[in-house]
N, CA, C and O of each residue as an XYZ file, in Angstrom:
432
protein
N       8.420    -31.853    -22.908
C       9.663    -33.067    -22.797
C       9.099    -33.995    -21.845
O       8.545    -33.541    -20.844
N       9.179    -35.345    -22.053
C       9.120    -36.109    -21.114
C       9.763    -36.269    -19.861
O      10.705    -35.536    -19.559
N       9.303    -37.246    -19.024
C      10.426    -37.486    -17.912
C      11.385    -38.283    -18.238
O      12.549    -38.115    -17.875
N      11.025    -39.125    -18.877
C      12.076    -40.299    -19.608
C      12.365    -40.322    -20.965
O      11.448    -40.203    -21.777
N      13.555    -40.463    -21.330
C      13.250    -40.887    -22.579
C      14.157    -42.126    -23.653
O      15.278    -42.327    -23.185
N      13.967    -42.688    -24.534
C      14.497    -43.743    -24.932
C      15.171    -43.629    -26.457
O      14.474    -43.501    -27.464
N      16.341    -43.682    -26.474
C      16.906    -43.315    -27.735
C      16.741    -44.262    -28.761
O      16.809    -45.474    -28.559
N      16.526    -43.747    -29.858
C      16.351    -44.647    -31.365
C      17.412    -46.044    -31.371
O      17.099    -46.933    -32.162
N      18.430    -46.218    -30.666
C      19.523    -46.878    -30.770
C      18.832    -47.840    -29.527
O      18.478    -49.012    -29.650
N      18.768    -47.215    -28.616
C      17.999    -48.430    -27.827
C      16.887    -48.902    -27.949
O      16.694    -50.019    -27.470
N      15.950    -48.302    -28.533
C      14.651    -48.964    -29.112
C      15.001    -50.163    -30.165
O      14.299    -51.170    -30.065
N      15.753    -50.154    -30.903
C      16.176    -51.265    -31.801
C      16.820    -52.266    -30.827
O      16.259    -53.359    -30.904
N      17.749    -52.233    -30.000
C      18.243    -52.769    -29.438
C      17.198    -53.667    -28.267
O      17.349    -54.859    -27.997
N      16.528    -53.092    -27.899
C      15.130    -53.765    -26.957
C      14.380    -54.761    -28.009
O      14.182    -55.963    -27.831
N      14.063    -54.098    -28.982
C      13.253    -54.758    -30.095
C      13.645    -56.069    -30.504
O      12.918    -57.032    -30.749
N      15.043    -55.968    -30.552
C      15.619    -56.942    -31.078
C      15.747    -58.360    -29.976
O      15.308    -59.500    -30.128
N      16.431    -57.830    -28.985
C      16.218    -58.787    -27.834
C      14.545    -59.131    -27.031
O      14.276    -60.032    -26.236
N      13.860    -58.319    -27.452
C      12.470    -58.765    -27.119
C      12.172    -60.133    -28.056
O      11.780    -61.283    -27.857
N      12.574    -59.354    -29.136
C      12.082    -60.561    -30.302
C      12.727    -61.961    -30.285
O      12.005    -62.887    -30.654
N      13.746    -62.186    -29.979
C      14.748    -63.478    -29.870
C      13.878    -63.702    -28.513
O      13.431    -64.817    -28.782
N      13.453    -63.454    -27.503
C      12.571    -63.971    -26.074
C      11.513    -64.064    -26.229
O      10.903    -64.588    -25.296
N      10.733    -63.645    -27.402
C       9.241    -64.081    -27.120
C       8.711    -62.732    -26.449
O       7.486    -62.629    -26.389
N       9.357    -61.849    -26.019
C       8.469    -60.901    -24.961
C       7.990    -59.716    -25.715
O       8.281    -59.543    -26.898
N       7.218    -58.862    -24.989
C       6.886    -57.367    -25.492
C       8.137    -56.564    -25.263
O       8.962    -56.842    -24.393
N       8.224    -55.594    -26.062
C       9.221    -54.683    -26.552
C       9.318    -53.700    -25.415
O       9.291    -52.511    -25.732
N       9.408    -53.956    -24.354
C       9.284    -52.903    -22.888
C      10.325    -53.057    -21.891
O      10.321    -53.865    -20.962
N      11.128    -52.290    -22.147
C      12.271    -52.140    -21.151
C      11.935    -51.496    -19.454
O      11.676    -50.306    -19.277
N      11.989    -52.373    -18.466
C      12.105    -51.588    -17.381
C      13.730    -50.826    -16.911
O      14.827    -51.383    -16.879
N      13.459    -49.691    -16.652
C      14.676    -49.213    -15.801
C      14.553    -49.125    -14.462
O      13.706    -48.256    -14.257
N      14.976    -49.594    -13.367
C      14.704    -49.009    -12.002
C      16.093    -48.654    -11.478
O      17.102    -48.646    -12.183
N      16.051    -48.341    -10.090
C      17.085    -47.531     -9.488
C      16.883    -48.108     -8.076
O      15.852    -47.988     -7.414
N      18.169    -48.844     -7.649
C      18.355    -49.417     -6.628
C      19.349    -49.177     -5.857
O      20.349    -48.880     -6.511
N      19.557    -49.179     -4.394
C      20.702    -48.795     -3.278
C      21.821    -49.808     -3.758
O      21.496    -50.864     -4.300
N      23.238    -49.443     -3.534
C      23.905    -49.871     -3.829
C      24.845    -49.441     -4.950
O      24.508    -48.441     -5.584
N      26.366    -50.272     -5.395
C      26.841    -49.779     -6.249
C      28.229    -48.753     -5.704
O      28.582    -48.537     -4.545
N      28.749    -48.312     -6.812
C      30.134    -48.122     -6.052
C      29.835    -46.539     -5.547
O      30.509    -45.821     -4.809
N      28.545    -46.276     -6.244
C      28.683    -44.741     -6.000
C      27.103    -44.124     -5.307
O      26.675    -42.973     -5.226
N      26.487    -45.493     -4.860
C      25.260    -45.022     -3.819
C      24.036    -45.663     -4.648
O      23.611    -46.698     -4.133
N      23.574    -45.376     -5.485
C      22.658    -45.848     -6.418
C      23.074    -46.619     -7.865
O      23.998    -46.238     -8.583
N      22.525    -47.354     -8.043
C      22.673    -48.083     -9.511
C      21.667    -48.480    -10.299
O      20.569    -48.554     -9.747
N      21.744    -48.810    -11.659
C      20.719    -48.725    -12.238
C      20.166    -50.467    -12.598
O      20.976    -51.330    -12.263
N      19.486    -50.717    -12.934
C      19.038    -52.042    -13.051
C      18.054    -52.052    -14.678
O      17.150    -51.231    -14.833
N      18.376    -53.011    -15.694
C      17.401    -52.871    -16.787
C      16.944    -54.249    -16.834
O      17.727    -55.088    -16.389
N      15.940    -54.603    -17.242
C      15.429    -55.931    -17.632
C      14.027    -55.834    -18.751
O      13.527    -54.752    -19.061
N      13.567    -57.072    -19.229
C      12.479    -56.756    -20.168
C      11.346    -56.895    -19.076
O      11.313    -57.765    -18.206
N      10.151    -55.592    -19.330
C       8.897    -55.947    -18.638
C       8.237    -56.934    -19.508
O       8.540    -57.321    -20.637
N       6.965    -57.351    -18.482
C       6.209    -58.232    -18.957
C       4.734    -57.297    -18.964
O       3.890    -57.411    -19.852
N       4.622    -56.416    -17.861
C       3.385    -55.586    -17.956
C       3.642    -54.157    -17.435
O       4.637    -53.851    -16.778
N       2.635    -53.294    -17.795
C       2.915    -51.947    -17.145
C       1.928    -51.503    -16.027
O       0.719    -51.304    -16.136
N       2.805    -51.383    -14.811
C       1.929    -51.024    -13.698
C       1.233    -49.420    -13.930
O       1.388    -48.455    -14.678
N       0.469    -49.788    -12.900
C      -0.622    -48.441    -12.954
C       0.199    -47.116    -12.457
O       0.023    -46.001    -12.949
N       1.005    -47.372    -11.539
C       2.284    -46.157    -11.081
C       3.339    -46.064    -11.881
O       4.224    -45.322    -11.456
N       3.581    -46.715    -13.171
C       4.847    -46.538    -14.041
C       4.303    -45.300    -14.982
O       3.194    -44.981    -15.409
N       5.862    -44.668    -15.114
C       5.934    -44.071    -16.245
C       6.205    -44.436    -17.275
O       7.157    -45.216    -17.226
N       5.806    -44.251    -18.327
C       6.596    -44.974    -19.755
C       6.875    -43.712    -21.228
O       6.170    -42.757    -21.556
N       7.890    -44.114    -21.708
C       8.258    -43.564    -22.881
C       8.245    -44.388    -23.922
O       8.742    -45.506    -23.786
N       7.670    -43.991    -25.165
C       7.754    -44.666    -26.300
C       8.393    -44.407    -27.275
O       7.864    -43.393    -27.730
N       9.407    -44.754    -28.045
C       9.866    -44.841    -29.415
C       9.800    -45.660    -30.366
O       9.315    -46.659    -29.836
N       9.995    -45.915    -31.559
C       9.453    -46.629    -32.531
C       8.915    -47.774    -31.996
O       9.377    -48.883    -32.262
N       7.811    -47.571    -31.134
C       6.775    -48.819    -30.828
C       7.493    -49.424    -29.279
O       6.753    -49.864    -28.399
N       8.682    -49.381    -29.145
C       9.392    -49.812    -28.102
C       8.938    -48.812    -26.697
O       8.826    -47.587    -26.752
N       8.758    -49.491    -25.701
C       8.431    -48.659    -24.488
C       9.494    -48.707    -23.585
O      10.300    -49.637    -23.593
N       9.558    -47.684    -22.736
C      10.525    -47.635    -21.484
C       9.593    -47.254    -20.312
O       8.844    -46.277    -20.302
N       9.744    -48.164    -19.327
C       8.986    -48.441    -17.998
C       9.694    -48.134    -16.854
O      10.531    -48.893    -16.365
N       9.373    -46.973    -16.372
C       9.968    -46.720    -14.938
C       9.076    -46.587    -13.805
O       8.219    -45.703    -13.810
N       9.232    -47.571    -12.615
C       8.349    -47.212    -11.537
C       8.663    -45.703    -10.826
O       9.689    -45.025    -10.846
N       7.105    -45.422    -10.075
C       7.322    -43.916     -9.299
C       8.567    -43.233     -8.829
O       9.102    -42.181     -9.178
N       8.894    -44.208     -7.868
C      10.126    -44.426     -6.817
C      11.538    -44.081     -7.810
O      12.307    -43.120     -7.794
N      11.504    -45.024     -8.458
C      13.002    -45.091     -9.377
C      12.840    -43.629    -10.034
O      13.889    -42.999     -9.898
N      11.907    -42.951    -10.661
C      11.486    -41.588    -11.551
C      11.594    -40.496    -10.897
O      11.462    -39.432    -11.501
N      11.816    -40.515     -9.732
C      12.285    -39.375     -8.825
C      14.219    -39.296     -9.181
O      14.969    -38.323     -9.258
N      14.433    -40.530     -9.302
C      15.940    -40.352     -9.320
C      16.576    -40.095    -11.132
O      17.696    -39.833    -11.570
N      15.382    -40.301    -11.729
C      16.244    -40.147    -13.151
C      15.081    -39.763    -13.852
O      14.616    -40.412    -14.789
N      14.503    -38.487    -13.311
C      13.739    -37.855    -14.256
C      14.453    -36.819    -14.925
O      15.411    -36.212    -14.447
N      13.892    -36.622    -16.181
C      14.902    -36.012    -17.471
C      15.583    -36.664    -18.132
O      15.817    -36.229    -19.259
N      16.222    -38.042    -17.699
C      17.083    -38.855    -18.119
C      16.819    -39.589    -19.546
O      15.655    -39.871    -19.828
N      17.830    -39.897    -20.425
C      17.678    -40.723    -21.724
C      18.436    -41.562    -21.361
O      19.427    -41.443    -20.641
N      17.820    -42.837    -22.051
C      18.206    -44.446    -22.178
C      19.093    -44.447    -23.609
O      18.684    -44.155    -24.733
N      20.157    -44.782    -23.285
C      20.709    -45.015    -24.882
C      21.408    -46.331    -24.876
O      21.829    -46.875    -23.855
N      21.513    -46.845    -26.189
C      22.088    -47.965    -26.034
C      23.803    -47.775    -26.847
O      23.765    -47.440    -28.031
N      24.622    -47.898    -26.478
C      25.995    -47.647    -26.826
C      27.244    -48.685    -27.186
O      27.877    -49.115    -26.222
N      27.550    -49.021    -28.240
C      28.496    -49.869    -28.447
C      30.081    -49.216    -28.851
O      30.363    -48.449    -29.772
N      30.719    -49.649    -28.107
C      32.294    -48.901    -27.949
C      33.211    -49.938    -27.869
O      32.700    -51.044    -27.694
N      34.945    -49.880    -27.981
C      35.644    -50.530    -27.445
C      35.899    -51.454    -26.122
O      36.622    -52.428    -25.914
N      34.731    -50.511    -25.103
C      34.495    -51.032    -24.114
C      33.519    -52.188    -23.956
O      33.480    -52.880    -22.939
N      32.728    -52.364    -25.022
C      31.610    -53.130    -25.085
C      30.393    -52.759    -25.676
O      30.294    -51.758    -26.384
N      29.399    -53.568    -25.403
C      28.284    -52.839    -25.549
C      27.213    -52.898    -24.546
O      27.024    -53.979    -23.989
N      26.385    -51.747    -24.196
C      25.428    -51.637    -23.001
C      24.786    -50.743    -23.041
O      25.212    -49.781    -23.681
N      23.437    -50.647    -22.361
C      22.547    -49.635    -22.068
C      23.225    -48.576    -21.234
O      24.182    -48.779    -20.486
N      22.749    -47.666    -21.403
C      23.835    -46.259    -20.684
C      22.650    -45.242    -20.075
O      21.767    -44.990    -20.896
N      22.537    -44.777    -19.084
C      21.959    -43.903    -18.824
C      22.177    -42.297    -18.707
O      23.058    -41.937    -17.927
N      21.547    -41.432    -19.323
C      21.896    -40.308    -19.307
C      21.701    -39.569    -18.300
O      21.668    -38.473    -18.859
N      21.548    -39.368    -17.236
C      20.844    -38.640    -15.746
C      21.622    -37.544    -15.677
O      22.824    -37.446    -15.430
N      20.564    -36.489    -15.996
C      21.227    -35.211    -15.314
C      21.019    -34.714    -14.042
O      21.383    -33.611    -13.634
N      20.374    -35.631    -13.381
C      20.148    -35.219    -11.660
C      21.432    -36.167    -11.153
O      21.415    -36.255     -9.925
N      22.384    -36.797    -11.679
C      23.443    -37.592    -11.227
C      24.525    -36.260    -11.251
O      24.926    -35.566    -12.186
N      24.822    -36.232     -9.697
C      26.070    -35.903     -9.264
C      27.408    -36.007     -9.948
O      28.136    -35.225    -10.559
N      27.448    -37.357     -9.586
C      28.644    -37.999    -10.059
C      28.169    -39.566    -10.296
O      27.091    -40.054     -9.956
N      29.141    -40.148    -10.896
C      29.197    -41.397    -11.677
C      30.133    -42.510    -11.254
O      30.452    -42.308    -10.082
N      30.575    -43.359    -11.629
C      31.536    -44.272    -11.691
C      32.185    -44.665    -12.840
O      31.512    -44.560    -13.865
N      33.437    -45.139    -12.967
C      33.994    -45.600    -14.307
C      33.090    -46.322    -14.979
O      32.925    -46.031    -16.163
N      32.223    -47.528    -14.331
C      31.373    -48.766    -15.062
C      29.983    -47.919    -15.524
O      29.419    -48.458    -16.476
N      29.504    -47.019    -15.158
C      28.821    -46.312    -15.750
C      27.248    -46.938    -15.249
O      26.165    -46.522    -15.662
N      27.483    -48.149    -14.158
C      26.067    -48.477    -13.749
C      25.835    -47.633    -12.567
O      24.623    -47.679    -12.357
N      26.325    -46.993    -11.819
C      25.838    -46.496    -10.852
C      26.399    -44.912    -10.265
O      27.412    -44.330    -10.652
N      25.611    -44.529     -9.436
C      25.457    -42.600     -9.511
C      25.318    -42.417     -8.120
O      24.953    -43.252     -7.293
N      25.690    -41.082     -7.922
C      25.203    -40.701     -6.665
C      24.642    -39.181     -6.947
O      25.063    -38.556     -7.920
N      23.466    -38.497     -5.859
C      22.442    -37.330     -6.053
C      23.202    -36.229     -5.164
O      22.724    -35.102     -5.034
């Protein structure tokens, strides 16, 4: 099992966004201090892969995580979910002890 995973649903969404913006199909996941639970996830299209990054690939789309953030999301999967509350990338993180209602922050 890899350190991180990108679901097919998330890969399709990243590919669509990247194609519209004329960028490579690479999603960067990073973890920053803050949010209502201590840490928060940040997503953005990546222009390049740094030497210390860890990557996962699904259907030709890459998920990129820096090595500091990787310690907090090791074993996690990034999914794209559409429901009544809206559509968003979600992190299924086995390391998170608790989360918040918005789903974008967590604690260890």
